[in-house]
C-alpha positions as CSV (number, residue, x, y, z in Angstrom):
1,X,50.5,97.2,-84.0
2,X,48.6,94.7,-86.5
3,X,45.5,92.3,-86.7
4,X,48.2,89.5,-86.1
5,X,49.5,90.8,-82.4
6,X,46.0,90.8,-81.2
7,X,45.4,88.4,-78.6
8,X,41.9,86.5,-78.6
9,X,40.5,83.8,-76.4
10,X,39.2,80.7,-78.4
11,X,35.7,80.1,-77.6
12,X,36.2,77.0,-75.5
13,X,39.5,78.5,-73.9
14,X,42.6,79.4,-74.3
15,X,44.7,81.4,-77.0
16,X,43.6,81.8,-80.5
17,X,45.9,85.1,-81.6
18,X,45.8,85.6,-84.8
19,X,49.8,85.4,-85.0
20,X,48.6,81.9,-85.7
21,X,47.1,83.0,-88.9
22,X,50.1,84.9,-90.6
23,X,50.6,83.7,-93.8
24,X,46.5,82.6,-94.3
25,X,43.9,84.6,-95.7
26,X,40.7,84.9,-93.0
27,X,37.8,86.3,-93.4
28,X,36.4,87.8,-89.6
29,X,32.8,87.4,-89.4
30,X,31.0,88.5,-85.6
31,X,28.6,85.7,-85.5
32,X,24.8,85.4,-84.0
33,X,22.9,82.4,-82.8
34,X,19.5,83.9,-82.5
35,X,19.8,86.5,-86.1
36,X,17.8,86.2,-89.2
37,X,21.6,86.5,-90.8
38,X,22.5,83.1,-88.7
39,X,21.9,81.0,-92.0
40,X,25.1,82.7,-93.3
41,X,26.7,80.2,-91.1
42,X,26.2,77.9,-94.2
43,X,27.6,79.7,-96.9
44,X,30.7,80.7,-94.0
45,X,31.6,76.8,-93.8
46,X,31.0,76.4,-97.7
47,X,33.9,79.1,-97.7
48,X,36.4,77.3,-95.4
49,X,35.7,73.8,-97.3
50,X,36.1,75.6,-100.6
51,X,39.5,77.6,-99.9
52,X,41.2,75.9,-96.6
53,X,43.6,73.7,-98.3
54,X,44.8,77.0,-100.2
55,X,45.5,79.0,-96.9
56,X,42.5,80.2,-95.9
57,X,39.8,80.0,-92.8
58,X,36.7,81.7,-91.4
59,X,37.3,83.4,-88.2
60,X,34.1,83.6,-86.0
61,X,33.8,86.1,-83.3
62,X,30.5,85.3,-81.4
63,X,29.2,88.8,-80.5
64,X,25.6,90.0,-78.2
65,X,25.7,93.5,-79.1
66,X,22.4,93.5,-81.5
67,X,19.6,92.9,-79.8
68,X,21.1,90.1,-77.5
69,X,21.0,87.6,-80.5
70,X,23.9,85.5,-79.0
71,X,22.8,84.6,-75.3
72,X,24.6,81.8,-75.2
73,X,27.7,80.4,-72.8
74,X,30.4,79.2,-74.8
75,X,29.3,75.5,-74.9
76,X,26.0,76.3,-76.3
77,X,27.2,78.1,-78.9
78,X,29.6,75.5,-79.5
79,X,27.2,73.1,-80.0
80,X,24.6,75.3,-82.0
81,X,27.2,75.8,-84.8
82,X,28.1,72.1,-84.8
83,X,24.7,70.2,-84.4
84,X,22.7,73.3,-86.6
85,X,25.2,74.2,-89.3
86,X,28.7,71.7,-89.3
87,X,30.6,74.5,-88.2
88,X,34.2,73.3,-88.5
89,X,36.3,76.8,-88.9
90,X,37.4,78.1,-85.2
91,X,35.4,80.8,-82.9
92,X,36.8,83.0,-80.4
93,X,35.3,84.4,-76.9
94,X,32.3,86.0,-77.6
95,X,33.1,89.8,-77.6
96,X,32.1,93.4,-78.0
97,X,32.5,94.6,-81.4
98,X,31.5,98.4,-80.7
99,X,31.7,100.9,-77.9
100,X,33.8,101.3,-74.9
101,X,34.3,97.8,-74.4
102,X,35.3,97.2,-77.9
103,X,37.4,94.0,-78.5
104,X,41.2,95.1,-79.8
105,X,40.8,93.0,-82.9
106,X,37.6,95.2,-83.9
107,X,39.8,97.8,-82.7
108,X,42.1,96.9,-86.0
109,X,39.3,96.2,-88.5
110,X,36.2,98.8,-88.2
111,X,38.7,102.1,-90.0
112,X,38.6,99.9,-93.4
113,X,35.6,100.9,-95.4
114,X,33.5,98.8,-97.0
115,X,32.2,99.5,-101.0
116,X,29.8,101.9,-99.9
117,X,32.1,103.5,-97.8
118,X,31.1,102.9,-94.4
119,X,33.5,102.2,-91.8
120,X,33.5,102.8,-87.8
121,X,30.9,100.7,-86.0
122,X,30.1,97.5,-86.9
123,X,26.5,97.4,-88.2
124,X,25.2,94.6,-87.0
125,X,25.7,90.9,-87.1
126,X,27.7,89.1,-89.8
127,X,29.7,91.9,-91.0
128,X,32.7,90.6,-92.6
129,X,36.3,91.8,-92.6
130,X,38.7,89.9,-94.9
131,X,42.8,90.0,-93.8
132,X,45.4,89.1,-96.1
133,X,48.0,86.6,-95.5
134,X,50.5,89.9,-94.2
135,X,47.6,91.0,-91.3
136,X,46.6,94.0,-94.1
137,X,42.4,94.5,-93.9
138,X,42.0,94.3,-97.4
139,X,38.1,94.3,-97.6
140,X,34.6,94.8,-95.5
141,X,31.6,93.5,-96.5
142,X,28.0,94.5,-95.0
143,X,25.9,92.3,-92.6
144,X,23.6,91.3,-95.6
145,X,26.0,90.2,-98.0
146,X,26.5,86.9,-98.9
147,X,29.4,85.2,-97.8
148,X,29.5,83.6,-101.1
149,X,28.8,86.4,-103.3
150,X,30.8,87.3,-106.2
151,X,32.5,90.6,-104.8
152,X,33.8,88.4,-101.8
153,X,34.8,85.3,-103.3
154,X,37.0,87.6,-105.7
155,X,38.2,89.3,-102.6
156,X,39.3,85.9,-101.2
157,X,41.0,84.4,-104.3
158,X,42.9,87.6,-104.6
159,X,44.9,87.8,-101.2
160,X,45.3,83.6,-100.8
161,X,48.8,82.9,-100.6
162,X,50.8,81.4,-103.6
């Protein structure tokens, strides 16, 4: 199985499987609306605008496993992201990223280590995983690494198609 084979629902319903992202670089981020790191939505949206035309997207994956910081319904999450941060990138259904109920997407992602060698469970909201256009998970960034940090943008630029 590869990341592109994973099935996941869109936030507002319907499939949002990663098969639609073949040939696209994707930054998968577990997001939350009531986290101290929530302002990262601004930089994530800037990445979306900066690289979208070059074959890139951010994929936000709401998760309520960290201190209950994403308690909202799908509609509430969508409204918050749109009204507060102008989010235009796709969001999936709310999922578990750790534990027995870990979504298959995260089962594929968490084996990748970050620059400090951390692999395994997601540590907090806004952990980031970069997927190359061929479906390879190429990088992992800690929750506190800003989406527009040089190491993130350099990694994105290195996997952009064409």
